[in-house]
N, C-alpha and C positions, 0 to 999 in steps of 0.2 A: 588572464586564465583562458585557456583554449576550450571551446565547447567540445565535449566528447560524446554527446548524445547522437544516436543514429537517426532519430526522428524528433521533430519539434514537440515540445510539451505545451499543453494548453491549461490555463488557469481554470480551475473548477472549484466548487464548494459542495461536494457530494458526501452524504452519509454512507458509511460502509461498515462491515463487520469483518474482523480478522478471525477466521475460523480454523481450528485445529483440534485434533483428538476427539472430534464429535462431542465435545464437552461445552457446548455453548459458544461464546465468542467474546471478543473485545471490541467495543465500539471505537470507531476512528472517523476522521474526516479526510477525504481525498482533497489535497490542495492543488495538485497539478497532475496531468496524465498525458501519456503519449502511447503510441502503438507498442512500445517496448517496456514501459514501466510507469511508476507513479511515486509521488511524495505523499506520505500519510502523516497527519497530526495524531498523536496518541497521548494519553495521560502519562504513561510511562512505558518505555520499551522493555522493561524487566518482565521476564516470563514469556515474551513473544519469541517463538522459535524461528529458526532461519528459513524454514519453508512452511507456507500456509496457504489457504484459499482466501481470497478477498471477495466478499459478497457485497455487491452494490445494492443498497436498499431501494433505490428508485425503480430499477428495472429488473431486479433479481438476477443480474448477470453474475457469473462466478469466474474469477481469474486466478489460476495457480500462480504463486509468487515466491521469489527468493529474495531475502534481504541483502542489499548491496552495501548500505551504510546505515548508521544509527547515530542520533544525538539524543539530548535529554528529552525532547518532546516530539521528535520527527523520525520517520523511518523512510528510507529510499528503497524501493523494490523494483526488481525486474520481473516481467511476466515470462512464464515458461512457454 
């Protein structure tokens, strides 16, 4: 399989929140990250919209995201 990422991803283990509709959020774990996107562990991808803000717990950074792929427990996102 050919690597299609534009920038390298780095393994991390950071807590974050998937935020949308100003109605709280869904906890997740960032598994890897790059300048262009990230892989998120989630309990379930059901109900998570295609576009949302990813709020990093450790430094309170916010990244707008668009879902690129989904599996049963993971979501791949691209940063806007």
